[in-house]
C-alpha positions as a LaTeX table, in Angstrom:
\begin{tabular}{lrrr}
\hline
Residue & $x$ (\AA) & $y$ (\AA) & $z$ (\AA) \\
\hline
Met1 & 2.56 & 14.02 & 1.53 \\
Phe2 & $-0.87$ & 15.54 & 2.30 \\
Lys3 & $-2.24$ & 14.51 & $-1.10$ \\
Thr4 & $-5.84$ & 14.33 & 0.17 \\
Pro5 & $-5.81$ & 16.04 & 3.59 \\
Phe6 & $-9.59$ & 15.87 & 4.11 \\
Ser7 & $-10.13$ & 12.30 & 2.91 \\
Phe8 & $-10.67$ & 9.47 & 5.41 \\
Asp9 & $-9.60$ & 6.84 & 2.85 \\
Gly10 & $-6.11$ & 5.45 & 2.48 \\
Arg11 & $-3.16$ & 5.38 & 4.88 \\
Ile12 & $-0.37$ & 7.66 & 6.03 \\
Arg13 & 2.91 & 6.95 & 7.78 \\
Arg14 & 3.83 & 7.93 & 11.31 \\
Thr15 & 5.93 & 10.90 & 10.18 \\
Glu16 & 3.08 & 12.45 & 8.22 \\
Phe17 & 0.70 & 11.95 & 11.15 \\
Gly18 & 3.19 & 13.62 & 13.49 \\
Leu19 & 3.42 & 16.62 & 11.17 \\
Ser20 & $-0.38$ & 16.74 & 10.99 \\
Leu21 & $-0.55$ & 16.86 & 14.79 \\
Ile22 & 1.94 & 19.73 & 14.94 \\
Ile23 & 0.07 & 21.67 & 12.24 \\
Phe24 & $-3.23$ & 21.09 & 14.05 \\
Tyr25 & $-1.78$ & 22.29 & 17.37 \\
Ile26 & $-0.25$ & 25.46 & 15.90 \\
Ile27 & $-3.31$ & 26.47 & 13.89 \\
Phe28 & $-5.70$ & 25.61 & 16.74 \\
Asn29 & $-3.85$ & 27.86 & 19.18 \\
Phe30 & $-3.55$ & 30.62 & 16.61 \\
Leu31 & $-7.29$ & 30.56 & 15.90 \\
Asp32 & $-8.06$ & 30.40 & 19.60 \\
Glu33 & $-6.11$ & 33.61 & 20.15 \\
Val34 & $-7.55$ & 35.39 & 17.14 \\
Phe35 & $-11.20$ & 34.47 & 17.68 \\
Asn36 & $-11.45$ & 34.37 & 21.46 \\
Phe37 & $-13.83$ & 37.31 & 21.28 \\
Asn38 & $-16.22$ & 35.57 & 18.87 \\
Arg39 & $-16.60$ & 31.84 & 19.43 \\
Ser40 & $-19.49$ & 31.35 & 17.01 \\
Phe41 & $-17.58$ & 32.92 & 14.12 \\
Ser42 & $-14.53$ & 30.78 & 14.89 \\
Leu43 & $-16.50$ & 27.59 & 14.09 \\
Ile44 & $-16.12$ & 28.40 & 10.40 \\
Phe45 & $-12.39$ & 27.76 & 10.78 \\
Phe46 & $-12.34$ & 25.20 & 13.59 \\
Ile47 & $-14.63$ & 22.66 & 11.87 \\
Pro48 & $-12.38$ & 22.19 & 8.77 \\
Leu49 & $-9.36$ & 22.00 & 11.09 \\
Phe50 & $-10.90$ & 19.16 & 13.12 \\
Ile51 & $-11.97$ & 17.35 & 9.94 \\
Phe52 & $-8.37$ & 17.57 & 8.70 \\
Tyr53 & $-6.98$ & 16.18 & 11.94 \\
Phe54 & $-9.40$ & 13.28 & 12.28 \\
Ala55 & $-8.99$ & 12.39 & 8.59 \\
Gln56 & $-5.25$ & 12.12 & 9.16 \\
Ser57 & $-5.86$ & 10.12 & 12.34 \\
Ala58 & $-8.15$ & 7.66 & 10.54 \\
Lys59 & $-5.56$ & 7.11 & 7.81 \\
Arg60 & $-2.81$ & 6.54 & 10.37 \\
Ser61 & $-5.12$ & 4.04 & 12.11 \\
His62 & $-5.52$ & 2.21 & 8.78 \\
Asp63 & $-1.73$ & 2.04 & 8.49 \\
Ile64 & $-1.44$ & 0.02 & 11.72 \\
Gly65 & $-4.22$ & $-2.30$ & 10.58 \\
Glu66 & $-7.05$ & $-0.83$ & 12.68 \\
Ser67 & $-10.41$ & 0.79 & 11.96 \\
Gly68 & $-10.40$ & 4.54 & 11.42 \\
Trp69 & $-13.20$ & 4.88 & 13.99 \\
Leu70 & $-10.72$ & 4.05 & 16.75 \\
Ser71 & $-9.13$ & 7.46 & 16.21 \\
Leu72 & $-12.06$ & 8.94 & 18.17 \\
Ile73 & $-10.82$ & 7.22 & 21.34 \\
Pro74 & $-8.69$ & 9.39 & 23.68 \\
Leu75 & $-5.14$ & 8.12 & 24.34 \\
Tyr76 & $-5.38$ & 5.87 & 21.27 \\
Asn77 & $-5.29$ & 9.19 & 19.45 \\
Pro78 & $-2.67$ & 10.59 & 19.40 \\
Phe79 & $-0.35$ & 8.46 & 21.58 \\
Leu80 & $-0.88$ & 4.99 & 20.13 \\
Leu81 & $-1.02$ & 6.40 & 16.61 \\
Leu82 & 2.31 & 8.12 & 17.15 \\
Phe83 & 4.22 & 5.25 & 18.70 \\
Lys84 & 2.73 & 1.96 & 17.50 \\
Glu85 & 4.62 & 0.04 & 14.83 \\
Gly86 & 2.96 & $-2.04$ & 12.16 \\
Ser87 & 2.13 & $-5.66$ & 12.96 \\
Ala88 & 5.10 & $-8.01$ & 12.73 \\
Gly89 & 5.27 & $-9.68$ & 9.35 \\
Glu90 & 2.89 & $-7.19$ & 7.79 \\
Asn91 & 4.18 & $-3.65$ & 8.00 \\
Val92 & 7.72 & $-4.06$ & 9.28 \\
Tyr93 & 9.08 & $-2.52$ & 6.05 \\
Gly94 & 6.20 & $-0.13$ & 5.54 \\
Glu95 & 7.66 & 3.07 & 6.97 \\
Asp96 & 11.18 & 3.32 & 5.60 \\
Pro97 & 12.47 & $-0.08$ & 4.48 \\
Lys98 & 15.72 & 1.13 & 2.98 \\
Lys99 & 16.71 & 2.86 & 6.22 \\
Arg100 & 15.73 & $-0.17$ & 8.30 \\
Val101 & 17.85 & $-2.52$ & 6.23 \\
Asn102 & 20.88 & $-0.23$ & 6.35 \\
Asn103 & 20.60 & 0.32 & 10.10 \\
Thr104 & 20.07 & $-3.31$ & 10.96 \\
Phe105 & 22.55 & $-5.07$ & 8.74 \\
Phe106 & 25.21 & $-2.58$ & 7.66 \\
Asn107 & 25.69 & $-0.43$ & 10.78 \\
Asn108 & 25.72 & $-3.38$ & 13.17 \\
Pro109 & 28.41 & $-5.85$ & 12.08 \\
Ser110 & 27.96 & $-7.95$ & 15.22 \\
Thr111 & 24.51 & $-9.15$ & 14.19 \\
Thr112 & 24.34 & $-12.87$ & 13.61 \\
Thr113 & 21.12 & $-12.86$ & 11.58 \\
Pro114 & 21.77 & $-12.99$ & 7.81 \\
Pro115 & 20.33 & $-9.98$ & 6.00 \\
Pro116 & 17.49 & $-10.11$ & 3.52 \\
Ile117 & 18.62 & $-10.29$ & $-0.08$ \\
Ile118 & 18.94 & $-7.01$ & $-1.98$ \\
Phe119 & 19.27 & $-7.08$ & $-5.75$ \\
Ser120 & 19.44 & $-4.77$ & $-8.73$ \\
Pro121 & 17.13 & $-6.44$ & $-11.24$ \\
Val122 & 17.64 & $-6.97$ & $-14.94$ \\
Gln123 & 15.58 & $-4.34$ & $-16.74$ \\
Ala124 & 13.09 & $-5.89$ & $-19.15$ \\
Thr125 & 13.42 & $-3.32$ & $-21.93$ \\
Pro126 & 15.63 & $-0.31$ & $-22.70$ \\
Ser127 & 12.59 & 1.95 & $-22.26$ \\
Val128 & 12.43 & 1.18 & $-18.54$ \\
His129 & 14.35 & 3.90 & $-16.76$ \\
Thr130 & 14.18 & 6.08 & $-13.68$ \\
Glu131 & 15.03 & 9.66 & $-12.88$ \\
Lys132 & 17.95 & 8.65 & $-10.68$ \\
Lys133 & 20.20 & 5.62 & $-10.39$ \\
Ile134 & 19.39 & 3.35 & $-7.47$ \\
Thr135 & 21.72 & 0.43 & $-6.86$ \\
Gln136 & 19.49 & $-1.32$ & $-4.33$ \\
Gln137 & 16.35 & $-1.90$ & $-6.37$ \\
Tyr138 & 14.36 & $-4.35$ & $-4.29$ \\
Leu139 & 14.37 & $-6.35$ & $-1.09$ \\
Leu140 & 13.67 & $-10.08$ & $-0.80$ \\
Ser141 & 13.18 & $-12.42$ & 2.14 \\
Glu142 & 16.11 & $-14.63$ & 3.15 \\
Asp143 & 14.81 & $-17.55$ & 1.09 \\
Gly144 & 14.27 & $-15.32$ & $-1.95$ \\
Lys145 & 10.59 & $-16.26$ & $-2.19$ \\
Thr146 & 8.96 & $-13.03$ & $-0.95$ \\
Leu147 & 9.35 & $-9.59$ & $-2.51$ \\
Leu148 & 9.26 & $-7.37$ & 0.56 \\
Lys149 & 9.89 & $-3.94$ & $-0.95$ \\
Trp150 & 10.61 & $-2.23$ & $-4.25$ \\
Phe151 & 12.88 & 0.71 & $-3.48$ \\
Asp152 & 12.82 & 2.52 & $-6.83$ \\
Thr153 & 9.50 & 4.39 & $-6.65$ \\
Gln154 & 10.18 & 6.06 & $-10.04$ \\
Val155 & 10.12 & 2.80 & $-12.01$ \\
Thr156 & 7.65 & 2.78 & $-14.92$ \\
Ala157 & 7.53 & $-0.93$ & $-15.87$ \\
Ile158 & 8.62 & $-4.20$ & $-14.27$ \\
Asp159 & 9.00 & $-7.65$ & $-15.83$ \\
Met160 & 9.44 & $-10.18$ & $-13.03$ \\
Gln161 & 9.64 & $-13.10$ & $-15.45$ \\
Ala162 & 12.61 & $-11.55$ & $-17.27$ \\
Asp163 & 14.60 & $-11.19$ & $-14.06$ \\
Pro164 & 16.46 & $-14.40$ & $-13.04$ \\
Ile165 & 15.90 & $-13.63$ & $-9.35$ \\
Leu166 & 12.34 & $-12.27$ & $-9.42$ \\
Arg167 & 11.06 & $-15.17$ & $-11.53$ \\
Asn168 & 11.36 & $-17.37$ & $-8.41$ \\
Val169 & 9.28 & $-15.10$ & $-6.16$ \\
Thr170 & 6.03 & $-16.66$ & $-4.91$ \\
Thr171 & 4.75 & $-13.87$ & $-2.63$ \\
Ile172 & 4.47 & $-10.11$ & $-2.97$ \\
Gly173 & 4.53 & $-8.64$ & 0.53 \\
Arg174 & 2.45 & $-5.92$ & 2.10 \\
Asp175 & 3.29 & $-2.42$ & 0.82 \\
Ala176 & 5.81 & $-3.92$ & $-1.61$ \\
Phe177 & 5.15 & $-1.34$ & $-4.34$ \\
Tyr178 & 3.86 & 1.41 & $-2.07$ \\
Asn179 & 4.14 & 4.87 & $-3.67$ \\
Cys180 & 5.52 & 3.60 & $-6.99$ \\
Asn181 & 3.38 & 6.30 & $-8.54$ \\
Lys182 & 4.89 & 6.05 & $-12.02$ \\
Leu183 & 4.48 & 2.30 & $-12.36$ \\
Ser184 & 2.08 & 1.64 & $-15.25$ \\
Lys185 & 2.87 & $-1.96$ & $-16.18$ \\
Ile186 & 3.98 & $-5.07$ & $-14.32$ \\
Asn187 & 4.44 & $-8.56$ & $-15.70$ \\
Phe188 & 4.31 & $-11.20$ & $-12.96$ \\
Asn189 & 6.16 & $-14.49$ & $-13.03$ \\
Gly190 & 4.36 & $-17.82$ & $-13.32$ \\
Gln191 & 5.29 & $-18.91$ & $-9.78$ \\
Leu192 & 3.36 & $-16.19$ & $-7.96$ \\
Thr193 & 0.76 & $-17.50$ & $-5.48$ \\
Thr194 & 0.16 & $-14.70$ & $-2.96$ \\
Ile195 & $-0.25$ & $-10.93$ & $-3.08$ \\
Gln196 & $-0.57$ & $-9.37$ & 0.35 \\
Lys197 & $-2.50$ & $-6.37$ & 1.61 \\
Ala198 & $-1.95$ & $-2.92$ & 0.06 \\
Ala199 & 0.85 & $-4.18$ & $-2.18$ \\
Phe200 & 0.04 & $-1.59$ & $-4.87$ \\
Glu201 & $-1.14$ & 1.34 & $-2.79$ \\
Asp202 & $-0.46$ & 4.75 & $-4.37$ \\
Cys203 & 0.46 & 3.21 & $-7.74$ \\
Asp204 & $-1.54$ & 5.99 & $-9.41$ \\
Gln205 & $-0.56$ & 5.19 & $-13.01$ \\
Leu206 & $-1.51$ & 1.51 & $-12.84$ \\
Arg207 & $-4.66$ & 0.84 & $-14.89$ \\
His208 & $-4.67$ & $-2.93$ & $-15.47$ \\
Leu209 & $-3.30$ & $-5.98$ & $-13.69$ \\
Ser210 & $-3.05$ & $-9.52$ & $-15.04$ \\
Leu211 & $-2.71$ & $-12.22$ & $-12.36$ \\
Pro212 & $-1.10$ & $-15.56$ & $-13.31$ \\
Ser213 & $-2.82$ & $-18.91$ & $-12.89$ \\
Arg214 & $-1.18$ & $-19.92$ & $-9.58$ \\
Val215 & $-2.36$ & $-16.89$ & $-7.60$ \\
Ser216 & $-4.54$ & $-18.24$ & $-4.77$ \\
Phe217 & $-4.67$ & $-15.30$ & $-2.32$ \\
Ile218 & $-5.27$ & $-11.57$ & $-2.86$ \\
Gly219 & $-4.93$ & $-9.26$ & 0.15 \\
Glu220 & $-7.49$ & $-6.60$ & 1.03 \\
Phe221 & $-7.15$ & $-2.98$ & $-0.11$ \\
Leu222 & $-4.65$ & $-4.14$ & $-2.69$ \\
Phe223 & $-4.67$ & $-0.74$ & $-4.42$ \\
Gly224 & $-5.26$ & 1.44 & $-1.35$ \\
Lys225 & $-7.42$ & 4.39 & $-2.32$ \\
Asn226 & $-6.61$ & 4.35 & $-6.07$ \\
Cys227 & $-8.30$ & 1.35 & $-7.67$ \\
Ile228 & $-7.33$ & 0.27 & $-11.18$ \\
Glu229 & $-9.80$ & $-0.05$ & $-14.06$ \\
Ser230 & $-9.58$ & $-3.75$ & $-14.91$ \\
Ile231 & $-8.13$ & $-7.04$ & $-13.66$ \\
Ser232 & $-7.46$ & $-10.27$ & $-15.56$ \\
Ile233 & $-7.22$ & $-13.55$ & $-13.63$ \\
Glu234 & $-5.85$ & $-16.66$ & $-15.32$ \\
Ser235 & $-6.75$ & $-19.09$ & $-12.52$ \\
Glu236 & $-9.56$ & $-21.59$ & $-13.13$ \\
Ile237 & $-10.32$ & $-21.66$ & $-9.40$ \\
Pro238 & $-11.20$ & $-18.30$ & $-7.79$ \\
Pro239 & $-8.37$ & $-17.00$ & $-5.56$ \\
Arg240 & $-9.28$ & $-16.18$ & $-1.99$ \\
Leu241 & $-10.10$ & $-12.47$ & $-1.84$ \\
Glu242 & $-9.39$ & $-11.11$ & 1.65 \\
Gly243 & $-11.56$ & $-8.00$ & 1.24 \\
Asp244 & $-12.23$ & $-5.04$ & $-1.04$ \\
Phe245 & $-9.73$ & $-4.23$ & $-3.77$ \\
Ser246 & $-9.63$ & $-0.60$ & $-2.66$ \\
Tyr247 & $-11.09$ & 1.87 & $-0.20$ \\
Asn248 & $-12.76$ & 3.40 & $-3.24$ \\
Asp249 & $-13.22$ & 0.84 & $-6.01$ \\
Glu250 & $-15.86$ & 2.55 & $-8.15$ \\
Lys251 & $-13.26$ & 2.94 & $-10.91$ \\
Leu252 & $-13.01$ & $-0.83$ & $-11.33$ \\
Gln253 & $-14.91$ & $-1.58$ & $-14.55$ \\
Ala254 & $-14.21$ & $-5.24$ & $-15.35$ \\
Ile255 & $-12.75$ & $-8.46$ & $-13.97$ \\
Tyr256 & $-11.81$ & $-10.87$ & $-16.75$ \\
Val257 & $-11.49$ & $-14.51$ & $-15.72$ \\
Ala258 & $-9.95$ & $-17.29$ & $-17.81$ \\
Thr259 & $-12.17$ & $-20.15$ & $-16.74$ \\
Ser260 & $-14.43$ & $-22.59$ & $-18.54$ \\
Asp261 & $-17.03$ & $-22.15$ & $-15.78$ \\
Ile262 & $-17.53$ & $-18.48$ & $-14.93$ \\
Ser263 & $-20.09$ & $-19.43$ & $-12.30$ \\
Leu264 & $-17.23$ & $-20.56$ & $-10.04$ \\
Tyr265 & $-16.36$ & $-16.90$ & $-9.60$ \\
Arg266 & $-19.90$ & $-15.54$ & $-9.60$ \\
Asn267 & $-21.03$ & $-18.01$ & $-6.94$ \\
Ser268 & $-17.98$ & $-17.55$ & $-4.74$ \\
Glu269 & $-18.70$ & $-15.81$ & $-1.43$ \\
Asn270 & $-15.38$ & $-13.93$ & $-1.62$ \\
Trp271 & $-16.27$ & $-12.41$ & $-4.99$ \\
Arg272 & $-19.92$ & $-11.55$ & $-4.31$ \\
Lys273 & $-19.32$ & $-7.79$ & $-4.24$ \\
Tyr274 & $-17.83$ & $-7.88$ & $-7.74$ \\
Val275 & $-20.16$ & $-10.40$ & $-9.39$ \\
His276 & $-21.54$ & $-7.74$ & $-11.78$ \\
Leu277 & $-18.00$ & $-7.03$ & $-13.06$ \\
Ile278 & $-16.92$ & $-10.62$ & $-13.71$ \\
Lys279 & $-16.70$ & $-11.44$ & $-17.42$ \\
\hline
\end{tabular}
């Protein structure tokens, strides 16, 4: 929480924005009382305070899928930012997926809708461990084809192909690995076709990603504000790239493509921004 309080890049959840609003209100009133005799001198303190608040507002706006500039509009900020949920099908598990699953399916026995599937995966190697035992490791859609959320944010490595359940996943959902900040290696299965927006946001230790040959869609801001250094793509045909890989993708040094005709990538409109990195 509050990793980069003055940055306008990235996203924050509703709880963090609410705390930011409270902090802003308390400090603003304190400074107003202290410096009411010298308004010009108070600007030294008020300006950083307003930058902090609008940076948090912009990031909260990103989290509900809107432009950060909208945070300048009264009523939208703070009311809509405080109360609006993520878009259905995109951010429904973004805030606190474990709590949502428990509340919906375990505390309400009268519900007739079957719950999403929750599994504890087979660990790929003995070296993969976490700081605490978590029995509910990840959340899948009802048909088992979409990985909606990985609960264990302390995981260091994941092998989807080695897991008998994960090897059938075709889609990685939005925010699926959000805040898995110790994840440094992930091996996808061969069935994967879609990776949705911000799936690897705040995966700070991730440096390289290798995408299998069937991947045909890559969501925008895949890595949030922390872009990785290199990407390998096994597909002959360029996947559809929804937008930038990251809010700040200067760290991206190379995109390796396994194709006999590299011009397919370099001439693709979706990949124009990264043409100088394609190898």
